[in-house]
C-alpha positions in Angstrom: 0.0 -0.1 0.0 1.3 3.5 -1.0 1.9 6.5 1.4 0.7 10.0 1.2 3.6 12.4 1.7 2.7 15.9 3.0 5.3 18.5 3.7 4.8 20.5 6.8 4.5 23.2 7.6 1.9 24.1 6.9 -0.2 21.4 8.1 -3.3 19.9 6.3 -6.6 21.7 7.0 -9.5 20.2 8.5 -12.7 20.8 6.5 -15.6 18.8 8.3 -16.2 15.2 10.0 -19.0 13.1 11.0 -20.1 9.4 12.0 -22.3 7.1 9.9 -23.7 3.5 9.8 -24.2 1.0 7.0 -26.7 -1.4 7.7 -26.1 -5.1 6.7 -26.4 -5.2 2.8 -25.7 -1.4 2.2 -22.8 -0.2 0.5 -20.8 3.0 0.1 -22.4 5.1 -2.9 -20.2 6.2 -5.9 -18.5 9.5 -5.5 -15.4 11.7 -6.1 -14.1 14.5 -3.9 -11.7 17.2 -4.5 -10.4 16.8 -1.0 -9.0 13.8 1.1 -11.6 11.6 2.7 -10.5 9.6 5.8 -12.6 6.7 6.8 -12.2 4.7 10.2 -14.3 1.7 10.6 -15.2 1.5 14.6 -17.3 -1.8 14.2 -18.0 -4.2 11.4 -16.2 -3.9 7.9 -16.5 -2.0 4.7 -15.7 -3.0 1.3 -14.4 -0.1 -1.2 -12.9 0.3 -4.6 -10.9 3.3 -5.3 -9.4 3.9 -8.9 -10.1 0.2 -9.8 -8.1 -1.1 -6.5 -10.5 -2.8 -4.0 -9.9 -2.5 -0.2 -11.6 -4.6 2.8 -11.5 -2.2 5.6 -11.9 -4.1 9.0 -12.7 -2.9 12.3 -10.1 -0.7 13.9 -8.6 0.1 10.4 -8.7 3.4 8.3 -8.2 4.2 4.9 -7.4 7.8 3.2 -9.0 8.3 0.0 -7.1 10.6 -2.5 -8.7 13.7 -4.1 -10.0 13.3 -7.7 -10.2 9.4 -7.4 -13.8 7.8 -7.8 -14.6 5.4 -5.0 -17.4 3.4 -4.3 -18.6 0.1 -2.4 -18.0 -2.9 -4.4 -20.2 -5.0 -1.9 -22.6 -4.7 0.8 -21.6 -4.7 4.3 -22.0 -8.4 5.9 -23.0 -6.9 9.2 -24.0 -3.3 10.6 -20.8 -1.2 10.2 -20.2 1.8 12.2 -17.6 4.4 10.9 -16.2 7.9 11.3 -15.3 10.1 8.3 -13.2 13.2 8.1 -12.4 15.6 5.1 -9.3 17.5 5.0 -7.3 19.6 2.4 -3.7 19.8 1.4 -3.1 21.0 -2.1 0.6 20.0 -2.2 1.1 16.0 -1.7 2.9 13.2 -3.4 2.1 9.3 -3.5 5.0 7.2 -2.5 5.9 3.6 -1.7 8.4 4.7 1.1 7.3 5.2 4.5 9.4 5.9 7.5 11.0 4.3 10.6 11.3 7.3 12.9 10.9 11.0 13.2 14.7 11.9 12.3 14.1 10.2 8.8 11.2 12.6 8.2 13.1 15.7 9.0 13.9 17.6 5.8 15.5 20.9 7.2 16.7 22.0 10.5 15.2 25.2 11.9 16.9 28.3 12.3 16.2 31.4 14.6 14.0 32.6 11.7 12.7 29.7 10.0 10.8 26.4 11.4 12.1 23.0 10.8 10.3 21.3 8.0 9.3 17.6 7.8 7.7 14.9 5.4 4.7 13.2 6.9 4.3 9.9 5.4 0.9 8.3 6.2 0.1 4.9 4.9 -3.1 5.3 2.8 -4.4 2.2 4.7 -3.5 1.0 8.2 -4.5 -0.6 11.2 -5.0 1.3 14.5 -3.1 0.0 17.6 -4.7 2.6 20.2 -8.4 2.5 19.2 -9.5 4.2 22.2 -7.3 7.2 21.7 -8.3 7.5 18.0 -12.1 7.1 18.6 -11.8 9.6 21.5 -10.4 12.1 19.0 -13.0 11.5 16.3 -15.9 11.9 19.3 -14.4 15.1 20.2 -13.9 16.3 16.7 -17.8 15.8 15.8 -19.1 17.2 19.2 -20.3 20.6 18.6 -22.2 20.9 21.9 -19.9 23.6 23.1 -19.9 25.8 19.9 -18.1 29.2 20.3 -16.0 31.5 18.3 -12.7 29.7 18.8 -14.0 26.1 18.3 -12.9 25.7 14.4 -9.2 26.4 15.9 -9.8 24.0 18.6 -11.0 21.4 16.1 -7.9 22.0 13.8 -5.6 21.4 16.7 -7.3 18.0 17.3 -7.1 17.1 13.9 -3.5 17.7 13.9 -3.0 15.6 17.1 -5.0 12.7 15.3 -2.7 12.9 12.0 0.4 13.1 14.1 -0.8 10.0 16.2 -1.3 8.0 12.7 2.1 8.9 11.7 3.4 7.8 15.2 1.7 4.4 14.7 3.1 3.9 11.3 6.4 3.6 13.0 5.5 0.7 15.1 7.5 1.5 18.1 5.0 1.3 21.2 6.2 2.6 24.5 6.0 0.3 27.7 2.9 2.5 28.5 1.2 1.9 25.2 1.7 -1.9 25.4 0.2 -2.3 28.7 -2.7 0.1 27.8 -3.2 -2.0 24.6 -3.4 -5.2 26.6 -5.8 -3.7 29.0 -7.8 -2.5 25.9 -8.1 -5.7 24.3 -8.9 -7.6 27.6 -11.7 -5.2 28.0 -13.1 -5.6 24.7 -13.3 -9.3 25.0 -14.9 -9.1 28.4 -17.2 -6.0 28.4 -20.5 -8.0 28.9 -19.0 -9.1 32.3 -18.3 -7.0 35.5 -14.8 -6.3 35.2 -13.0 -5.3 38.5 -9.6 -3.9 38.8 -8.7 -7.0 40.6 -9.6 -9.2 37.6 -7.9 -7.2 35.2 -4.7 -7.1 37.1 -4.7 -10.7 37.5 -5.3 -11.4 33.9 -2.5 -8.8 32.6 0.0 -9.5 35.7 0.4 -5.8 36.3 -0.5 -3.8 39.4 -3.8 -2.2 39.3 -2.4 1.3 39.6 0.1 0.8 37.0 -2.7 -0.4 34.5 -4.6 2.6 35.4 -1.7 5.1 34.9 -1.1 3.5 31.5 -4.7 3.8 30.2 -4.9 7.4 31.5 -1.6 8.4 30.0 -2.2 6.9 26.7 -6.0 6.9 26.3 -6.8 9.7 28.6 -9.4 7.3 30.6 -9.4 4.9 33.3 -10.1 1.1 32.5 -13.7 1.5 34.0 -14.3 4.6 31.6 -13.0 2.6 28.7 -15.2 -0.3 29.4 -18.2 1.9 29.7 -17.3 3.3 26.3 -17.2 -0.1 24.7 -20.4 -0.9 26.4 -22.2 2.2 24.9 -20.7 1.7 21.7 -22.3 -1.9 21.3 -25.4 -0.4 22.9 -25.7 2.1 19.9 -25.4 -0.9 17.6 -28.3 -2.8 19.4 -30.4 0.3 19.5 -30.2 0.8 15.7 -30.3 -2.9 14.7 -33.0 -4.2 17.0 -36.1 -3.4 18.9 -35.1 -4.7 22.1 -36.2 -3.0 25.3 -33.8 -0.6 27.3 -33.5 -3.4 30.0 -32.5 -6.1 27.7 -29.9 -3.8 25.8 -28.5 -2.9 29.1 -28.1 -6.5 30.3 -26.6 -7.4 26.7 -23.8 -4.9 27.3 -23.1 -5.8 30.8 -25.2 -3.2 32.8 -27.9 -4.9 35.2 -29.4 -1.4 36.0 -31.5 0.2 33.1 -31.8 3.5 34.8 -28.0 3.6 35.3 -27.7 2.4 31.6 -29.8 5.5 30.4 -28.0 7.9 32.5 -24.5 6.6 31.3 -25.5 6.5 27.5 -26.8 10.3 28.0 -23.4 11.2 29.8 -21.3 9.7 27.0 -23.6 10.5 23.9 -25.4 13.7 25.2 -28.8 12.3 24.3 -30.8 9.4 25.9 -31.0 5.8 24.3 -34.6 6.4 23.3 -33.7 9.7 21.5 -30.7 8.1 19.9 -32.9 5.3 18.6 -35.4 7.7 17.2 -32.7 9.8 15.5 -31.2 6.7 13.8 -34.5 5.7 12.4 -35.2 9.2 11.1 -31.9 9.2 9.5 -32.6 5.7 7.7 -36.0 6.6 6.7 
């Protein structure tokens, strides 16, 4: 897979972003954009063709579609597929088969007292995310306009730049000790979120002290293991709310929460709307 090469500064500019869902059997429409289109699959899988090359984007993977190239879904999704999308602009770029191993390889010019250093950012056009929680937190913040004010566009641009730098960092494949522990905890939680996960249980499974696991999760993902478990539960709840007609109590139980009122409270705390309102919104969008 080729890489997209940007010379910075200046940094690519965020245009807009959002989230979407393809129901089982649905596929991406045929279109062509004059800007970059980044798609990240949260759950499920997407089947896309760009410029006559087919791609299967799995859960936890992203693809960056290039300006001016037609893309479309070559077959329907095999399950309900949730994804984030993001459009950004950079007029000067090139495509290359060469990536990078570390930041020093990407430096083009040393800075001076009057000029900033310049770099080549080399992002794989398609990649798998190791730190899913961080990326999904960034996307969630990018599409949150609840605190709209005059400096919000600048704040969103800074968040976008942080996301892009993280994609570059992951392309190097050099995880720190904190990142390795946080990633192990993340995988364990995603396998056991339907259970009541205690810190003692997590510590015993990973063979690390409870406090160390929490510190690693907070440093890498900016959330505790408990907060990450709730995020995973609410994501699955969103899928069930859109794909089934199950009652709130049944959905709460399916995602590992045995208290329906608490489930509703937690859902609204994380998503900004109640589960009932979310279900109505999804049905309106489908109709």
